N, C-alpha and C positions, 0 to 999 in steps of 0.2 A: 344699368342697361348694357348688354353685351354687344359686340360688333355684329353678331348674327341677328340679334333682335332689331338693331338699328337698320340693318340692310333690309330685313323683312318689312319693316315699317315703311321704307322708301320704295319697296317693291323692285329692288335691284339686287345684284349679286353681292355677296360678302367681299369678293375679290375687288369689285369696283369701288366699294367703300374704302377698302384698305389702300388701293392705289390713289384714290382721291385725297385721302387724309395724309398720305406720304408724298403728295405733290408729284405723282407720276406723270410724265408727258404723254402716256398712253390714254389719259383721260383729258378731255378738252378743258381749257382754263375756265370756261363758263360753268361746266358741270362740277369741276373741283370746287369752285367758289360756292356754288349752290349747296353742295354736300357739306362743306365746312360750316356754312351759315346755319344749316339745319341742325348740325351736330351741336353747335353752340346754343341754339335756341332750345333744343330738347335736353341739353345737359349731358350729352354723351361725351365721355372722356376715353381716349384710347388707353388700353392696358399696356403701359410702357414696359413693365416687367415682363409680360408675356412676349412682347415683340423682341426684347433683347434676348430672352431665353431661346427663342426660335432662331436667333442669329448665333447662338452658341455662347452667350455670356449673360451675366446678370446685370441689373442696374445698380449694383452695390460697388462702392469704392471703399476699400479698407483703409483705415487711418490708424497709424501706430504712433502714439505720443507718450512722453513721460507723464507722470502724475499731473492731473489738472490743478493741483495745489500751486503749481507754478503759474503765475498770472499770465505770462506770455502765451503758453500753450492753450490755456482756457480761452483767451481772446482770439487766438488764431483759429481754434476749432469753430468758434461761432461764425467767423468769416468763411471758413471752408464749407460749413453747412449751407450758408447763403448761396455761394457760387455753385456748389454741386446741385442744389435744388433747382436753380435756374436752368440747368441743363438736363433735368429729369432724372438725376441720380440721388441716391441716398447714401449716407455714410454709416459704416460699421466701425465703431471705435474699439481699439484695444490699447491698454496701458502697458508700457514696457519699462521695467526697472532693471532687470538682470538678464543674463544670457539664457537662463532656463525659461524665461517668459517667451523668448523668441521661438523656442521649439514648439510651444503650444500655438503661438500666433501664426507661424508658418503653416501648421496643420489646419488651423481655422480658415486661413485665407484660401487654401485649396478646397476645403470642404464646402465653403459657400460660393466658390467659383466667382470670386470678385473680378470685376472688369479691370480694375486698376488699384494701385496702392500708393498712398502718401505716407512716407515713413520718416518719423523723427528718430532715426537710429543711424549709426555709422555704416559706412559702405561695407565693412567686413561682415557685420551681422546680416546686412541685406543680402550679400552674396551667398552667405552660408545657409540662411534659413528661409528666405523668401523665394517663391517660385520664379525662376528667371524668365519665363515666358510671359509673365504679367507685367504690363507697363507700370513702372515704378518711378515716382519722384521722391528724391531724398530731400528732406527739409530739416536736417539736423543742425545746420549751421556750421558744419565742419569744412576744412579745406577740400577743394575739388580733387578727386582722383578718378580718372577715366579708366574703367576696367574693361572697356571694349564692348560692353553689352549695349546694343542700340536701343534697348527697351528700358534703359535707366538714364535719368537726367537728374540734375541737381538744381534746386532753387533755394538760395540762401541769402540771408542778410549779409551785407558786406561788413563783417565784423572787424576785419583788419583796418579798413578805412575808418570805421567808427572809433576804434581805439586811438587812432592818430588824431581824429577830430577832437575827441574828448581831451586828450593830452594838450593839444594846442590851445584849446579854450581855457583850461585851468592855468596853463602857463601865462596866458595873457591877463588872467585875473590876479596874477602875482604870486601864485602858489609855487613852492619850491621843494617841499618835503612830502613826497608821495608814498602812499601805501596802496597796494592792490590786494584784495581778498577774493579768493575764488578757488576753483578746482585746481588740483595739483598737476598741471600740465604746462610745461614751458612753451609748447608749440601752439597753445590756444591762441587763435588769431586776434581777438580783441586785446588780450594781454600783450601779444607781440607788438601790435601797433602802438599801444600806449607806452610801452617800455622804450621803443625806438625813439619816439618823440621826446620823452623825458630825458633819456640819456644823451641824445643829440644836443639838448640844451645845457648839458653839463651837470645834470642832477642824477640822483639814484632813485630807482623805484624799488622800495622794499615790498616784500610779499608775505602774506599769510595764506598759505595754501591749505585747503580744507576739503573734506569729502562731500559736503552738502552746500548747496547755494540757496538755502531756504531762509525765511524770515527768522526762524528760531536760531539758525546758525549765526546770522548777523547779530542778533540780540546777544547771544552768548559771547561772541568774539569782540564785541565793542570794547570791553575792559582791557582785553589783551592788546588791542591796537594801541591804546593810549599808554599802557604799561611798557610795552616793548619799544614803542617808537614815540616817545613823549614830544618830539619836535614835529611830528606829523601835522600838516595843515591841510592836506587833501587826501581823502579816502575814496577810492574808486572800487565799487563792488562789481562782482562778476555779472550780476543781474539786479533788477529792481527789487525783487523779493528780498534778497539779502540786504540791499541798501535800506529798504524800509525797516528791516530788523535793527540795523545800526541806528537809524533815526529814532526809533522808538526807545531804545536804551539810552541814547544821549538825551532825549527829552525827559526821561524819567530821572536821570542823574543831573539834570539841569546844566548840561554841557552845551554851550552856545554854538549853534550851527546857523550860518557858516563862519561866524566871527572867530571861534576857536578852531574849528575844523570844518572844512567843506566836505560834503558827501555827494557822490554822483553814482549813477548806475547805468545799466544797459537794458534795452527792450522798450522803454517808454510805455509801460502798461498804464491803463487808465487810473488805477488806484494810487499810482505814484503822485498824481496831482493833488491827492488829499492827505498826503503824509504830513507829519509835523516836523519841519516845514515842508511844503511841496518840493518834490524831488526833481533835480536836474538829471536828465537822462537822454539817451540817444537810441533810436530804434527805427525799424522799417515801417512803412505804411502797411498795415495788416491787410487792408482791402486789396492792394496791389499784389502783396505776397500771395494771398489765397487765390486770387484770380489767375496769377501766373502758374501756380502749382496745378490747379484744376485744368487749365487750358493745356498744360503740358501733357497730362494724362490723356485727355481727350484727343489731342493731336496724334499721340502715339497710337491710340486705338484706331484712329482713322487712317493710319499709315502715312501721316505727314512727317516730313523731317523736322526735328527739333534741335534747338541749341543744347549742347551737352551740359552747359553750366550757365545759369542766369543769376547774376548778383543783384540783389534788391538794395537800392540806395537807402541809407538811413539818414534821418533828420534829427538835429539837436534841439531838444526842448529845454530852454533855460528857465529855471524856477528858483525859488528862494534858497534852496539848500546849497547852491554853489554859484 
């Protein structure tokens, strides 16, 4: 049923229906309530997409994420869908692996006239390839850099604090010989936090930097960790996917975890709880993360002031692996 058909059925103008359903004060409260009740009874639903297009924007939110083979982004996307739907928006997903992807993605965002963007990419790529006039929330988990654009904000897990919390926990458990495995970037915040705590305690954090943080990468690197650092008693992976790969290889080789070597990760994805053994990890509440990101986009669309940077607190989940 269209709005015109609904108005004809009630023998009132289409404009009156529209104002009533949009809670306009030009329509009396009693009439508004009456029209809304009839709409509900007759099954009429306003065409939100049409309303938004008449206002000059779509009801689409663009989402740019790394491959969903990473458990964290797959679970975050599910929460983003839930919170976007609650506000009458739908998501258009694009996967980004390399810079050339961003050229296409920026063009697609403009072509579909997205209302806002949730971008799991760095600020440099966002500045170069995404339309600057579209409200954008960066959810890449990188350090905050204010580029002066009032239509850009950052919502990120507090990875630096997470690294420190993980280091303090492992030190209290009696571990002294640490290895971190992850992306080759000294400035990565979770690595920085972990290293500071370990070194402040008088120990050294060894590193195995690699290009991928996947389960297969962890599986392949497990032997190298024990060969290069035979005294290692605590292995911290860049994310849970990589940590699960380590655990799988250690399980196959019958290397006792955590008796011989403790294993921990970051993100606290749901599958970590079912690893052999269940994985100790630290990560943000994804419900809060997604709600904050969606709210940030909608507030910018409404012209409301927003905080430029919001850090999502992470919680430690202690399980049998460490």
